[in-house]
Residue frames as qw, qx, qy, qz and C-alpha x, y, z in Angstrom:
[[0.064, 0.150, 0.846, 0.508, 75.93, 63.28, 140.89],
 [0.445, 0.274, 0.249, -0.815, 72.58, 64.72, 139.80],
 [0.049, 0.110, 0.941, 0.316, 70.07, 62.28, 138.35],
 [0.530, -0.026, -0.094, -0.842, 66.57, 62.85, 137.02],
 [0.012, -0.086, -0.991, 0.106, 64.08, 60.28, 138.24],
 [0.523, -0.285, -0.345, -0.725, 60.35, 59.52, 138.24],
 [0.301, -0.115, 0.778, -0.540, 58.38, 58.38, 141.26],
 [0.658, 0.018, -0.490, -0.572, 56.18, 55.42, 140.21],
 [0.849, -0.238, -0.442, -0.163, 54.38, 52.82, 142.31],
 [0.692, -0.720, 0.056, 0.002, 56.21, 53.86, 145.48],
 [0.792, -0.203, 0.229, 0.528, 59.69, 53.75, 143.95],
 [0.098, 0.849, -0.248, -0.456, 62.09, 56.26, 142.46],
 [0.844, 0.266, 0.379, 0.273, 63.16, 55.19, 138.98],
 [0.253, -0.572, 0.319, 0.712, 66.22, 56.89, 137.46],
 [0.639, 0.702, 0.122, -0.290, 65.74, 58.14, 133.91],
 [0.549, 0.694, -0.465, 0.030, 69.25, 57.15, 132.95],
 [0.855, -0.009, -0.439, 0.276, 72.08, 54.81, 133.94],
 [0.446, -0.872, 0.163, -0.117, 73.80, 55.37, 137.28],
 [0.524, 0.534, -0.586, 0.311, 77.54, 55.14, 137.86],
 [0.570, -0.517, 0.459, -0.445, 77.14, 52.98, 140.98],
 [0.240, 0.207, -0.948, -0.007, 78.20, 49.50, 141.98],
 [0.615, -0.363, -0.622, -0.321, 75.57, 46.94, 142.97],
 [0.632, -0.585, -0.483, 0.158, 74.27, 47.43, 146.54],
 [0.359, 0.161, -0.208, 0.895, 76.13, 50.73, 146.96],
 [0.179, -0.736, -0.565, 0.326, 74.45, 52.88, 149.57],
 [0.224, 0.372, 0.177, 0.883, 73.65, 56.45, 148.59],
 [0.024, -0.526, -0.518, 0.674, 71.94, 59.42, 150.16],
 [0.195, 0.551, 0.592, 0.555, 69.20, 61.24, 148.28],
 [0.045, 0.402, 0.250, -0.880, 68.09, 64.85, 148.33],
 [0.265, 0.520, 0.765, 0.273, 64.75, 65.06, 146.56],
 [0.063, 0.416, 0.019, -0.907, 63.86, 68.28, 144.77],
 [0.530, 0.572, 0.622, -0.072, 60.61, 68.26, 142.76],
 [0.250, -0.027, 0.455, 0.854, 61.00, 69.58, 139.22],
 [0.371, 0.504, 0.268, -0.733, 58.42, 72.18, 138.19],
 [0.575, 0.418, 0.671, 0.210, 56.39, 71.15, 135.16],
 [0.171, -0.057, 0.355, 0.917, 56.79, 73.22, 132.04],
 [0.437, -0.155, -0.304, -0.832, 53.04, 72.98, 131.47],
 [0.580, -0.089, 0.579, -0.566, 49.99, 71.39, 133.02],
 [0.634, 0.281, -0.534, -0.484, 49.76, 68.95, 130.09],
 [0.425, 0.101, -0.892, 0.116, 50.60, 65.94, 132.26],
 [0.308, -0.173, 0.522, -0.777, 48.23, 66.86, 135.09],
 [0.814, -0.001, -0.092, -0.573, 45.27, 64.76, 133.83],
 [0.751, 0.191, -0.629, 0.059, 47.51, 61.68, 133.74],
 [0.155, 0.233, -0.703, 0.653, 48.68, 62.34, 137.30],
 [0.533, -0.104, 0.296, -0.786, 45.10, 62.82, 138.49],
 [0.859, 0.093, -0.340, -0.371, 43.99, 59.62, 136.72],
 [0.595, 0.231, -0.714, 0.287, 46.89, 57.65, 138.20],
 [0.069, -0.198, 0.627, -0.750, 46.25, 58.94, 141.71],
 [0.701, -0.038, 0.079, -0.708, 42.52, 58.16, 141.37],
 [0.836, 0.154, -0.503, -0.157, 43.31, 54.65, 140.16],
 [0.362, 0.255, -0.745, 0.498, 45.78, 54.11, 143.01],
 [0.353, -0.157, 0.465, -0.797, 43.15, 55.22, 145.52],
 [0.822, 0.046, -0.147, -0.549, 40.51, 52.93, 143.98],
 [0.736, 0.212, -0.639, 0.068, 42.87, 49.95, 144.06],
 [0.119, 0.252, -0.715, 0.642, 43.78, 50.54, 147.70],
 [0.528, -0.050, 0.361, -0.767, 40.08, 50.53, 148.63],
 [0.710, 0.162, -0.494, -0.475, 39.28, 47.47, 146.49],
 [0.814, -0.351, 0.398, -0.236, 40.48, 44.89, 148.99],
 [0.367, -0.404, 0.798, 0.256, 42.49, 41.77, 148.31],
 [0.514, 0.284, -0.599, -0.545, 42.28, 39.85, 145.05],
 [0.924, -0.136, 0.082, -0.349, 40.41, 36.53, 145.17],
 [0.435, -0.476, 0.760, 0.085, 42.49, 33.44, 145.95],
 [0.153, 0.234, -0.857, -0.433, 43.03, 30.53, 143.60],
 [0.103, 0.297, 0.937, -0.153, 40.13, 28.53, 145.05],
 [0.286, 0.640, 0.368, -0.611, 37.76, 31.46, 144.53],
 [0.254, 0.516, -0.489, -0.656, 38.96, 31.93, 140.95],
 [0.062, 0.032, -0.972, -0.225, 38.39, 28.22, 140.25],
 [0.194, 0.461, 0.774, -0.389, 34.92, 28.43, 141.81],
 [0.315, 0.656, 0.060, -0.683, 33.99, 31.39, 139.63],
 [0.212, 0.409, -0.704, -0.541, 35.40, 29.78, 136.48],
 [0.110, 0.110, 0.988, -0.002, 33.48, 26.58, 137.16],
 [0.339, 0.568, 0.538, -0.522, 30.22, 28.53, 136.75],
 [0.291, 0.526, -0.400, -0.692, 31.03, 29.36, 133.11],
 [0.872, 0.229, 0.361, -0.239, 29.03, 26.98, 130.89],
 [0.781, 0.593, -0.191, 0.027, 30.88, 24.80, 128.36],
 [0.830, -0.331, 0.149, 0.424, 34.54, 23.92, 128.26],
 [0.015, 0.874, -0.279, -0.397, 37.32, 26.30, 127.42],
 [0.449, -0.257, 0.762, 0.389, 39.20, 23.49, 125.68],
 [0.472, 0.514, 0.688, 0.196, 36.45, 23.09, 123.08],
 [0.162, 0.954, 0.119, -0.224, 36.42, 26.88, 122.58],
 [0.235, -0.691, 0.531, 0.431, 40.18, 26.85, 121.86],
 [0.472, 0.052, 0.816, 0.331, 39.82, 23.94, 119.43],
 [0.383, 0.754, 0.534, 0.006, 36.93, 25.65, 117.64],
 [0.029, 0.932, -0.123, -0.339, 38.94, 28.86, 117.34],
 [0.334, -0.452, 0.698, 0.443, 41.89, 27.00, 115.83],
 [0.478, 0.327, 0.783, 0.226, 39.64, 25.27, 113.32],
 [0.278, 0.891, 0.306, -0.186, 38.30, 28.67, 112.19],
 [0.174, -0.763, 0.371, 0.500, 41.79, 29.76, 111.14]]
């Protein structure tokens, strides 16, 4: 069986349905497909740059840190939601 796939976020994603049963083991031979044009290259470069930036960014803040940061915002979000509904 030959299947076209895309490599995204560390996983191969088939571009169509596969005639396989759930949890069936398969063996893959990966052959990169040459691009017809360089039109997609900027997207690839952007994605790779973003991936690199995210890997260097460190872990996301925990729930306690998010609550601490939100507590510094003046006012109450509840009153903002109520005011927005009244404007409708």
